[in-house]
C-alpha positions as CSV (number, residue, x, y, z in Angstrom):
1,M,-11.4,21.2,-39.0
2,K,-8.4,23.4,-39.7
3,K,-7.6,23.4,-36.0
4,K,-7.8,19.6,-35.8
5,L,-5.5,19.2,-38.8
6,L,-3.1,21.6,-37.2
7,L,-3.1,19.5,-34.0
8,L,-2.6,16.3,-36.0
9,T,0.4,17.8,-37.9
10,L,2.1,19.0,-34.8
11,A,1.5,15.7,-33.1
12,A,3.0,13.8,-36.2
13,S,6.0,16.2,-36.2
14,A,6.8,15.2,-32.7
15,V,6.5,11.6,-33.4
16,V,8.8,11.8,-36.3
17,A,11.3,13.6,-34.1
18,F,11.1,11.2,-31.5
19,A,11.4,8.3,-34.0
20,A,14.5,9.8,-35.4
21,K,16.1,9.8,-32.0
22,D,15.1,6.3,-31.3
23,P,15.2,4.2,-34.5
24,V,14.1,0.6,-35.0
25,L,16.8,-1.9,-34.3
26,M,15.0,-4.9,-35.1
27,T,11.6,-6.4,-36.2
28,I,10.3,-9.6,-34.8
29,N,7.2,-11.1,-36.3
30,G,6.3,-7.6,-37.7
31,K,6.7,-5.9,-34.4
32,D,9.3,-3.1,-34.1
33,V,11.9,-3.1,-31.3
34,K,13.4,0.4,-30.7
35,L,17.0,1.0,-29.9
36,S,16.2,2.6,-26.5
37,E,14.3,-0.5,-25.4
38,F,17.1,-2.8,-26.4
39,E,19.9,-0.6,-24.7
40,Y,17.8,-0.3,-21.5
41,L,17.6,-4.0,-21.1
42,Y,21.0,-4.6,-22.5
43,H,22.6,-2.2,-19.7
44,K,20.5,-3.4,-17.0
45,N,21.5,-7.1,-17.7
46,N,25.1,-6.2,-17.7
47,A,24.9,-4.4,-14.4
48,Q,23.2,-7.5,-12.9
49,Q,25.6,-10.2,-14.4
50,L,28.8,-11.3,-12.5
51,E,30.1,-12.4,-15.9
52,K,29.5,-9.8,-18.7
53,E,28.1,-11.0,-22.0
54,T,29.4,-9.8,-25.4
55,L,27.0,-7.7,-27.4
56,D,26.5,-10.5,-29.9
57,E,25.8,-13.0,-27.2
58,Y,23.2,-10.6,-25.7
59,I,21.6,-10.0,-29.0
60,D,21.0,-13.6,-29.5
61,R,19.5,-14.1,-26.1
62,F,17.4,-11.0,-26.6
63,V,16.1,-12.1,-29.9
64,V,15.0,-15.6,-28.3
65,Y,13.3,-13.7,-25.4
66,K,11.4,-11.5,-28.0
67,L,10.5,-14.7,-30.0
68,K,8.9,-16.2,-26.9
69,V,7.0,-13.0,-26.3
70,A,5.8,-13.2,-29.9
71,D,4.5,-16.8,-29.4
72,A,2.7,-15.7,-26.3
73,E,1.0,-12.9,-28.3
74,A,0.1,-15.3,-31.1
75,A,-1.4,-17.5,-28.5
76,G,-3.5,-14.8,-27.1
77,L,-2.1,-14.6,-23.7
78,D,-2.0,-10.9,-23.8
79,T,-5.8,-10.8,-24.3
80,L,-6.8,-12.7,-21.2
81,E,-8.6,-10.6,-18.5
82,S,-6.2,-11.9,-15.8
83,F,-3.3,-10.6,-17.8
84,K,-4.9,-7.2,-18.4
85,K,-5.8,-6.8,-14.8
86,E,-2.3,-7.6,-13.6
87,L,-0.8,-5.3,-16.3
88,D,-3.2,-2.4,-15.2
89,G,-2.1,-2.8,-11.6
90,Y,1.5,-2.6,-12.5
91,R,0.9,0.4,-14.9
92,R,-0.5,2.3,-12.0
93,D,2.5,1.3,-9.8
94,V,5.1,2.3,-12.6
95,V,3.4,5.6,-13.4
96,A,3.3,6.7,-9.7
97,P,6.9,8.0,-9.5
98,F,6.4,10.0,-12.6
99,L,3.4,11.6,-11.2
100,R,5.0,12.9,-8.0
101,D,7.5,15.5,-7.0
102,T,9.5,13.5,-4.4
103,T,11.6,16.6,-3.5
104,V,8.4,17.7,-1.6
105,I,8.6,14.7,0.8
106,D,12.0,15.8,2.0
107,S,10.9,19.4,2.8
108,M,7.6,17.9,4.5
109,E,9.8,15.8,6.8
110,K,12.2,18.7,7.8
111,E,9.2,20.8,8.5
112,A,7.4,18.2,10.6
113,Y,10.7,17.7,12.5
114,A,11.0,21.5,13.2
115,N,7.4,21.4,14.7
116,T,8.7,18.8,17.3
117,L,11.1,21.3,18.6
118,H,8.4,23.8,19.9
119,T,4.8,23.7,20.7
120,V,2.0,26.4,20.2
121,E,-0.8,27.2,22.4
122,V,-4.2,28.0,20.3
123,S,-7.8,29.0,20.5
124,H,-10.2,27.9,17.7
125,I,-13.7,28.4,16.4
126,M,-15.2,25.4,14.8
127,R,-18.2,25.1,12.5
128,P,-19.8,22.0,11.1
129,L,-19.1,20.4,7.7
130,G,-22.7,20.7,6.9
131,N,-25.2,18.2,5.5
132,G,-24.4,17.9,1.8
133,I,-22.4,20.0,-0.6
134,F,-24.3,23.3,-0.7
135,D,-24.7,23.2,3.1
136,G,-21.1,22.8,3.6
137,I,-20.4,25.7,1.1
138,R,-22.8,27.9,3.4
139,E,-20.5,27.2,6.3
140,Q,-17.4,27.8,4.2
141,M,-18.8,31.2,3.2
142,F,-19.8,32.0,6.7
143,M,-16.2,31.1,7.8
144,D,-14.8,33.4,5.1
145,S,-16.9,36.3,6.3
146,L,-16.2,35.7,10.0
147,Y,-12.3,35.6,9.1
148,T,-12.8,39.1,7.5
149,A,-14.6,40.3,10.7
150,L,-11.9,39.0,13.0
151,K,-9.0,40.4,10.8
152,N,-10.9,43.8,11.2
153,G,-11.0,43.7,14.9
154,A,-13.8,41.4,16.1
155,D,-13.1,39.8,19.5
156,F,-12.0,36.0,19.0
157,E,-13.3,35.0,22.3
158,E,-16.6,36.5,21.8
159,A,-16.8,35.0,18.3
160,A,-16.0,31.6,19.7
161,L,-18.7,31.8,22.3
162,K,-21.3,33.0,19.8
163,Y,-20.5,30.7,16.8
164,S,-18.2,27.8,17.6
165,V,-19.9,24.4,17.8
166,D,-17.0,22.8,19.8
167,R,-18.7,21.2,22.8
168,S,-16.2,22.6,25.2
169,V,-16.4,26.2,24.0
170,Q,-18.6,27.4,27.0
171,R,-15.9,26.1,29.4
172,N,-12.8,27.1,27.7
173,K,-14.1,30.0,25.5
174,G,-12.4,28.4,22.4
175,K,-9.0,27.8,24.1
176,Q,-7.7,24.5,22.8
177,G,-4.4,24.3,24.7
178,Y,-1.1,23.1,23.3
179,V,-0.9,21.5,20.0
180,L,1.6,18.7,19.7
181,P,2.6,16.8,16.6
182,G,0.5,13.8,15.9
183,R,-2.2,14.7,18.2
184,F,-4.5,16.6,16.0
185,P,-5.5,16.4,12.4
186,I,-2.6,17.4,10.1
187,T,-4.5,20.5,8.7
188,F,-5.1,21.7,12.3
189,E,-1.5,21.2,13.4
190,E,0.0,22.9,10.5
191,A,-2.4,25.9,10.6
192,S,-1.5,26.1,14.3
193,F,2.2,26.0,13.9
194,K,2.2,28.3,10.7
195,T,0.1,31.0,12.2
196,P,2.2,33.7,14.1
197,V,1.7,34.3,17.7
198,G,-1.3,36.7,18.1
199,E,-2.5,36.2,14.6
200,I,-5.5,34.1,13.1
201,S,-5.4,31.5,10.3
202,K,-7.4,31.6,7.3
203,P,-10.4,29.0,7.4
204,F,-9.5,25.4,6.9
205,A,-11.2,22.1,7.1
206,T,-10.5,18.9,9.2
207,P,-12.6,15.6,9.1
208,Y,-14.5,17.3,12.2
209,G,-15.4,20.7,10.7
210,Y,-14.3,24.2,9.5
211,H,-11.9,26.0,11.7
212,I,-10.1,29.3,12.3
213,V,-7.2,29.1,14.7
214,K,-5.6,31.9,16.8
215,T,-2.1,31.3,18.0
216,L,-1.7,32.4,21.6
217,S,2.0,31.4,22.5
218,D,5.0,29.4,21.0
219,K,7.3,27.6,23.3
220,E,10.5,25.7,22.8
221,T,10.3,22.0,23.9
222,K,12.7,20.7,26.3
223,G,13.0,17.0,25.4
224,T,11.6,14.5,27.9
225,V,11.8,13.7,31.4
226,L,11.5,10.7,33.7
227,V,10.0,11.2,37.1
228,E,8.2,9.5,40.0
229,H,5.8,11.3,42.2
230,I,3.6,10.9,45.4
231,L,0.3,12.3,45.1
232,R,-2.4,13.3,47.9
233,L,-5.7,13.9,46.3
234,F,-8.3,16.6,47.4
235,K,-11.5,14.8,48.5
236,D,-13.3,17.8,47.3
237,K,-12.4,21.4,46.3
238,S,-13.0,22.8,49.7
239,D,-10.5,24.7,51.7
240,S,-10.7,22.3,54.6
241,A,-10.0,19.4,52.1
242,K,-7.0,21.0,50.7
243,L,-5.7,21.7,54.2
244,V,-5.9,18.0,55.0
245,A,-4.1,17.1,51.8
246,K,-1.6,19.8,52.5
247,K,-0.7,18.5,55.9
248,E,-0.4,14.8,54.6
249,I,1.9,15.8,51.9
250,D,4.1,18.0,54.3
251,D,4.3,15.0,56.6
252,I,5.5,12.9,53.7
253,Y,8.1,15.6,52.6
254,T,9.5,15.7,56.0
255,R,10.0,11.9,56.0
256,L,11.8,12.1,52.6
257,K,14.2,14.9,54.0
258,N,14.9,12.6,56.9
259,G,16.2,10.0,54.4
260,E,13.3,7.6,53.9
261,D,13.1,5.9,50.5
262,F,11.0,7.6,47.8
263,E,9.6,4.5,46.2
264,T,8.8,3.0,49.4
265,I,6.7,5.9,50.5
266,A,5.1,6.2,47.1
267,K,3.9,2.5,47.2
268,A,2.5,3.1,50.7
269,E,1.2,6.7,50.6
270,S,0.6,7.8,47.0
271,Q,-3.1,8.2,45.9
272,D,-2.2,7.8,42.2
273,P,-3.3,4.3,41.6
274,G,-1.6,4.0,38.3
275,S,1.9,4.9,39.4
276,A,1.9,4.1,43.1
277,K,2.4,0.3,42.6
278,D,5.6,1.2,40.7
279,G,7.0,3.4,43.4
280,G,5.4,6.5,41.8
281,K,7.2,6.0,38.5
282,L,5.5,7.7,35.5
283,P,6.3,7.0,31.7
284,W,8.6,9.4,29.8
285,F,6.8,12.6,29.0
286,G,7.5,15.8,27.0
287,F,6.2,19.3,27.1
288,G,2.5,19.7,26.8
289,R,1.6,16.0,28.1
290,M,1.0,17.1,31.8
291,V,-0.6,19.9,33.6
292,K,1.5,23.1,33.4
293,S,2.4,23.2,37.1
294,F,3.5,19.5,37.2
295,E,5.3,19.9,34.0
296,D,7.2,23.0,35.2
297,V,8.4,21.4,38.3
298,S,9.5,18.2,36.5
299,F,11.5,20.1,33.9
300,G,13.0,22.5,36.5
301,L,14.5,19.8,38.8
302,Q,18.0,18.3,38.4
303,N,18.3,14.6,37.9
304,G,18.1,13.0,41.3
305,E,16.6,16.1,42.8
306,I,13.3,15.9,44.9
307,S,10.7,18.8,44.7
308,E,9.0,20.5,47.5
309,P,5.2,19.9,47.7
310,F,3.2,21.8,45.1
311,E,-0.4,22.1,44.1
312,T,-2.1,20.9,40.7
313,P,-5.9,20.8,39.9
314,Y,-5.9,17.2,41.3
315,G,-4.1,17.5,44.5
316,Y,-0.5,18.0,46.2
317,H,2.5,16.3,44.7
318,I,6.1,15.7,45.4
319,V,8.2,14.8,42.4
320,K,11.6,13.2,42.1
321,K,13.4,13.6,38.7
322,L,15.1,10.4,37.6
323,D,16.4,11.3,34.2
324,S,16.0,13.5,31.2
325,K,16.7,13.4,27.4
326,P,17.2,16.2,24.9
327,N,14.9,16.2,21.8
328,P,15.7,13.5,19.3
329,T,17.8,14.4,16.3
330,F,16.1,14.4,12.8
331,D,17.8,11.0,11.9
332,E,16.6,9.3,15.1
333,I,12.9,10.1,14.1
334,K,12.9,10.5,10.4
335,E,11.4,7.1,9.7
336,G,8.5,7.7,12.1
337,I,7.8,11.1,10.5
338,H,7.9,9.6,7.1
339,Q,5.4,7.0,8.0
340,R,3.1,9.5,9.5
341,I,3.3,11.7,6.4
342,M,2.5,8.7,4.1
343,M,-0.4,7.8,6.3
344,D,-2.2,11.3,6.3
345,E,-3.3,13.8,3.6
346,R,0.2,14.9,3.2
347,S,1.0,11.9,1.1
348,E,-1.0,13.5,-1.7
349,R,1.1,16.6,-1.7
350,P,4.0,15.2,-3.9
351,R,1.4,14.6,-6.6
352,L,-0.2,18.0,-6.2
353,A,3.3,19.6,-6.4
354,K,4.0,17.8,-9.6
355,M,0.6,19.1,-10.9
356,E,1.5,22.6,-10.3
357,Q,4.9,22.0,-12.1
358,L,3.1,20.5,-15.1
359,K,0.6,23.3,-15.1
360,K,3.7,25.8,-15.8
361,E,5.3,23.2,-18.3
362,L,2.0,22.5,-20.3
363,N,0.6,26.1,-20.1
364,Y,-2.4,25.1,-18.1
365,K,-5.2,27.9,-17.6
366,I,-8.8,28.1,-17.2
367,D,-10.4,29.8,-20.3
368,P,-10.9,33.4,-19.7
369,G,-14.5,33.2,-21.0
370,F,-15.4,30.2,-18.5
371,E,-16.5,32.3,-15.5
372,K,-18.4,34.7,-17.7
373,Y,-20.2,31.7,-19.2
374,I,-21.1,30.4,-15.8
375,N,-22.4,33.7,-14.7
376,E,-24.6,34.2,-17.8
377,T,-26.0,30.7,-17.8
378,L,-26.8,30.7,-14.1
379,K,-28.4,34.1,-14.4
380,A,-30.6,32.9,-17.4
381,Y,-31.5,29.7,-15.8
382,G,-32.1,31.1,-12.4
383,S,-30.9,28.3,-10.2
384,Y,-28.8,25.3,-10.1
385,D,-30.1,21.7,-10.5
386,S,-29.6,18.3,-12.5
387,T,-31.3,20.0,-15.6
388,Y,-28.9,22.8,-15.5
389,V,-25.9,20.6,-15.2
390,V,-27.2,18.1,-18.0
391,D,-28.7,20.4,-20.5
392,V,-26.8,23.5,-20.2
393,L,-23.2,22.6,-19.1
394,G,-23.5,19.0,-20.4
395,K,-24.2,20.2,-24.0
396,S,-21.8,23.1,-24.1
397,T,-19.0,23.0,-26.6
398,A,-17.3,26.1,-25.2
399,T,-13.8,25.8,-23.8
400,Y,-13.3,25.0,-20.1
401,C,-9.5,24.9,-19.8
402,T,-6.4,24.4,-21.9
403,F,-3.0,22.8,-21.7
404,D,-0.5,21.5,-24.1
405,N,-2.6,22.7,-27.0
406,V,-5.6,20.5,-25.8
407,K,-8.9,22.3,-25.3
408,V,-11.3,20.6,-22.6
409,P,-14.9,21.5,-23.2
410,I,-17.3,22.6,-20.6
411,S,-19.3,19.4,-21.3
412,R,-16.3,17.3,-20.0
413,F,-16.2,19.4,-16.8
414,A,-20.0,18.9,-16.3
415,T,-19.4,15.3,-15.4
416,R,-17.5,16.5,-12.3
417,L,-20.6,18.3,-10.9
418,T,-23.1,16.8,-8.5
419,T,-26.6,16.5,-9.9
420,R,-28.3,15.3,-6.6
421,E,-28.7,18.7,-4.9
422,K,-30.4,22.0,-5.9
423,S,-29.0,25.4,-5.1
424,D,-29.3,29.2,-5.6
425,T,-26.9,30.8,-8.1
426,V,-24.6,32.4,-5.5
427,L,-23.8,29.0,-3.9
428,A,-23.7,27.3,-7.3
429,K,-21.1,29.8,-8.6
430,Y,-18.9,29.3,-5.7
431,Y,-19.2,25.5,-5.9
432,I,-18.7,25.4,-9.7
433,M,-15.5,27.5,-9.5
434,K,-14.1,25.5,-6.7
435,Q,-14.7,22.4,-8.7
436,A,-13.3,24.0,-11.8
437,E,-9.6,24.4,-10.6
438,A,-9.5,20.9,-9.1
439,F,-11.0,19.1,-12.1
440,G,-8.8,20.9,-14.7
441,G,-5.7,19.9,-12.9
442,E,-6.9,16.2,-12.8
443,E,-7.7,16.2,-16.4
444,M,-4.2,17.6,-17.2
445,M,-2.6,14.9,-15.0
446,R,-4.7,12.1,-16.9
447,Y,-3.4,13.6,-20.3
448,Y,0.1,13.7,-19.0
449,Q,-0.1,10.0,-17.7
450,N,-1.4,8.8,-21.1
451,S,1.1,10.6,-23.0
452,L,4.0,9.2,-20.8
453,I,4.4,6.1,-22.9
454,S,5.3,8.2,-26.0
455,K,7.1,10.9,-24.4
456,N,9.0,9.2,-21.6
457,P,11.4,6.5,-22.6
458,D,12.0,5.5,-18.9
459,Y,8.2,4.8,-18.4
460,M,7.9,3.2,-21.6
461,N,10.8,0.8,-21.1
462,L,9.6,-0.1,-17.6
463,L,6.2,-0.9,-18.9
464,N,7.4,-2.8,-21.9
465,E,9.7,-4.9,-19.6
466,Y,7.0,-6.1,-17.3
467,H,4.5,-6.5,-20.3
468,D,6.9,-8.9,-21.9
469,G,8.1,-10.4,-18.6
470,M,4.7,-11.4,-17.8
471,L,4.1,-13.0,-21.2
472,L,7.5,-14.8,-21.1
473,F,6.4,-16.3,-17.7
474,D,3.1,-17.5,-19.0
475,I,4.3,-18.9,-22.1
476,S,7.3,-20.6,-20.7
477,N,5.1,-22.1,-18.0
478,K,2.8,-23.4,-20.5
479,K,5.3,-24.8,-23.0
480,V,8.0,-25.9,-20.8
481,W,7.8,-25.8,-17.0
482,E,4.3,-27.0,-16.1
483,G,4.1,-28.6,-19.7
484,A,6.9,-30.9,-18.7
485,S,5.8,-31.6,-15.1
486,K,2.4,-32.6,-16.2
487,D,3.5,-34.8,-19.1
488,T,4.1,-38.0,-17.2
489,E,4.0,-40.1,-20.4
490,G,6.9,-37.9,-22.0
491,L,8.9,-37.9,-18.8
492,A,8.7,-41.8,-18.5
493,K,9.8,-42.0,-22.2
494,Y,12.5,-39.6,-21.7
495,F,13.8,-41.5,-18.8
496,E,13.8,-44.7,-20.7
497,Q,15.7,-43.1,-23.6
498,H,18.3,-41.6,-21.4
499,R,18.8,-44.0,-18.5
500,A,22.5,-43.8,-18.9
501,D,22.3,-40.0,-17.9
502,F,20.8,-40.8,-14.5
503,K,23.1,-42.9,-12.4
504,W,23.6,-42.9,-8.8
505,D,27.1,-42.9,-7.3
506,A,25.9,-45.1,-4.4
507,P,23.1,-47.5,-3.5
508,H,19.9,-45.9,-2.3
509,F,17.3,-47.3,0.2
510,K,13.9,-47.2,-1.4
511,G,10.9,-48.4,0.8
512,I,9.0,-47.7,4.0
513,I,10.4,-47.3,7.4
514,L,8.1,-48.3,10.3
515,K,8.6,-46.6,13.8
516,A,6.9,-47.8,17.0
517,K,6.5,-46.3,20.3
518,N,8.0,-49.1,22.2
519,D,9.3,-52.8,21.6
520,S,6.0,-54.1,22.8
521,V,4.1,-52.3,20.1
522,M,6.8,-53.5,17.6
523,N,6.5,-57.1,18.5
524,L,2.7,-56.9,18.0
525,V,3.2,-55.3,14.6
526,K,5.6,-57.9,13.5
527,S,3.2,-60.7,14.5
528,D,0.5,-59.0,12.5
529,I,2.7,-58.6,9.4
530,V,3.3,-62.4,9.4
531,A,-0.4,-63.2,9.9
532,W,-1.8,-60.7,7.4
533,N,0.9,-61.4,4.7
534,D,-1.1,-58.9,2.5
535,A,1.3,-56.5,0.8
536,D,-1.4,-54.6,-1.0
537,S,-3.3,-53.5,2.1
538,L,-0.8,-54.0,4.8
539,T,0.0,-50.3,5.5
540,T,-3.7,-49.5,5.6
541,K,-4.4,-52.4,8.2
542,L,-1.5,-51.4,10.3
543,F,-2.5,-47.8,10.5
544,N,-6.2,-48.5,11.2
545,K,-5.1,-50.8,14.1
546,Y,-2.3,-49.0,15.7
547,R,-2.9,-45.2,14.8
548,S,-0.7,-43.0,16.6
549,N,1.4,-45.9,18.2
550,I,3.3,-46.2,14.9
551,K,4.6,-44.0,12.1
552,M,5.3,-45.1,8.5
553,E,7.5,-43.0,6.4
554,R,8.3,-43.8,2.6
555,M,11.8,-42.9,1.9
556,L,14.3,-42.8,-1.2
557,V,17.8,-41.9,0.5
558,S,21.4,-42.9,0.2
559,K,24.0,-43.5,2.8
560,G,24.5,-40.4,5.0
561,E,21.2,-38.8,4.3
562,N,19.1,-40.2,7.1
563,A,20.6,-41.5,10.4
564,L,17.8,-44.1,11.0
565,V,18.3,-45.6,7.5
566,D,22.1,-45.6,8.1
567,Y,21.5,-47.7,11.3
568,L,19.0,-50.2,9.8
569,L,20.7,-50.8,6.3
570,F,24.3,-49.3,6.2
571,G,25.6,-50.4,9.7
572,G,25.7,-47.0,11.2
573,A,25.4,-46.1,14.8
574,K,21.9,-46.4,16.4
575,P,20.5,-43.0,16.9
576,A,20.3,-42.0,20.5
577,E,16.7,-41.2,20.2
578,V,14.9,-42.6,17.0
579,D,12.1,-40.0,17.4
580,K,10.6,-37.8,20.0
581,K,7.5,-40.1,20.0
582,Y,9.0,-43.5,18.8
583,S,11.8,-45.5,20.2
584,T,12.3,-48.4,17.8
585,A,12.2,-48.9,14.0
586,M,12.2,-51.5,11.2
587,V,12.1,-51.8,7.5
588,L,8.6,-52.5,6.5
589,E,9.0,-52.5,2.8
590,G,11.6,-52.2,0.1
591,G,15.6,-52.3,0.4
592,L,18.7,-51.3,-1.2
593,Q,18.5,-50.3,-4.9
594,E,21.8,-50.0,-7.0
595,Q,20.4,-47.7,-9.6
596,P,17.1,-45.8,-10.5
597,E,14.7,-48.2,-11.8
598,V,11.7,-45.9,-12.6
599,V,11.4,-42.2,-13.5
600,G,10.1,-41.5,-10.0
601,D,13.4,-42.5,-8.6
602,V,15.1,-39.4,-10.1
603,L,12.0,-37.4,-10.9
604,G,13.5,-34.0,-10.3
605,Q,16.6,-34.6,-12.4
606,V,14.5,-36.1,-15.3
607,T,12.0,-33.2,-15.2
608,S,14.8,-30.7,-15.3
609,A,16.6,-32.4,-18.3
610,Y,13.1,-32.9,-20.1
611,Q,12.3,-29.1,-19.7
612,D,15.8,-28.4,-21.2
613,E,14.9,-30.6,-24.1
614,L,11.5,-28.9,-24.6
615,E,13.0,-25.5,-24.4
616,K,15.5,-26.3,-27.1
617,K,12.8,-27.8,-29.5
618,W,10.6,-24.7,-28.8
619,V,13.3,-22.2,-29.6
620,D,14.2,-24.0,-32.8
621,E,10.7,-23.9,-33.9
622,L,10.4,-20.2,-32.9
623,K,13.4,-19.3,-35.1
624,T,11.6,-20.9,-38.2
625,K,8.2,-19.7,-37.3
626,Y,8.6,-15.9,-36.8
627,P,10.8,-13.8,-39.1
628,V,13.6,-11.6,-37.5
629,V,15.1,-8.6,-39.1
630,I,18.0,-6.7,-37.6
631,D,19.0,-3.3,-38.9
632,K,22.9,-3.4,-39.1
633,K,23.2,0.2,-39.4
634,V,21.3,0.8,-36.2
635,R,23.1,-2.0,-34.5
636,K,26.3,0.0,-34.8
637,K,24.7,2.8,-32.8
638,I,24.4,0.5,-29.7
639,K,26.2,2.1,-26.8
């Protein structure tokens, strides 16, 4: 109890200190508005306005803004599930920057770029991820022991042949080849590039298994090249087949030396079906993309130079180098690097870096007695299963970890552990201690996130702004915008009361224009109009009879707004083409109207004016409905 009281006293002292720095500027309907919140919105508003408001002008507008929010809260709009869901989503978006160390992204981008300037050749040993948690732990422990053996001099190639589950190990004895950025899982790529030549990496995991990498060589990349080639394939691997291919390629080389066109010969003689049709031209490629002999020749030539015939595992080639480009600069590929980082597991590292930073700031540590407690309880219980997790760890009040004077009990940590699998005590301890460090950091991050609203004014102000902005939109839509547009009776009444405010400067045509495909169709239409003489169903009858041969369009336009109406009613020139489908037109219904006759003639203007009136009445009601108190002393502190 004394410890709890001490924590409450410390928390209260922090709140008092924070309040002293951030006094209440005003109270609206009993709800306090802090000085920091007002100044945040005041300065943000002024930065966005072309014409700056005075402080008094902004205070008046701010009060109205808060009154509307108070009305929304009084209406219970903030209790709706739809509102809560949207606010929770925004809260996650807003808090994200506060939970990341963004400087880490810059260093990752530069490291990724540095890896593009060289390539490494590696061998690896792979073990499966295991079936289930504890099977996976067995594999991890095996890889840890294998790593120790390799560091003590065990032969890597022999270990690969004996233990690796890579399907190609019997053929390549673990040799993976060159590692190029973007072609391997990022953990494999980074382990390969960070391990010095001749050394082995510590065990690591990818989505495919657990690995140990040995770096064999490290070579500088040479940009990219563009080449075309001629290939004569080996029919088989026999010496006689190679001799035939060699004679064929030598004959082609002689023809090239005598001046024949490379692309013409490639189209006719090359046995590479992918490139022959394009005169032997291959896509741009960089180091590590082709077999070594082909790559060495291609990069070794000068632009425009043709190689002598040479052998690869596929046959004999002649290469002509067309062009080359140096490695791209950091700025040229930065965006692509950034996108790749954000799509793989590196995107999590800024958050993990922030976690490490907070561990120092909040004095995070695993309780010194935690490991001893695990050892003793596992030994006493004899094994690991769901009962041990629920009845032993789940009921423990002993401390698991501490941060910022907060103690997390072992019972809380127990919720992290699996209860689906059983294990011996050795594997269980390995598993528990691995989970302990990860879970403690996550608990600390949750605590930090929840405390942001009281400890970080920037976060608090952003969240308040969105919360109030959502409520302002919802209540304004209900009271004014949607309220006005749906109030057909109110709109009509407002129009009748303010007819003088809605005048046209010029007559408008109001009615229906009918267009026909040709004069023959139009003559038939006119005959039917006279015969039917039925205004109520005329348009329906015409449509049912003529369908796509006519087009009827209801309009309300003034002179100059529609070329066809100008021609039919205002004496304008006949449009060169009435429509892509229709060549002739007539007024089917209506005519010129000097001034608006009904609210629908000027609906947009009436709706806008009616909304203004509703807004004014609403604000007047709010000022009498909800009390507003402004602290004049605090007002003087506004910066």
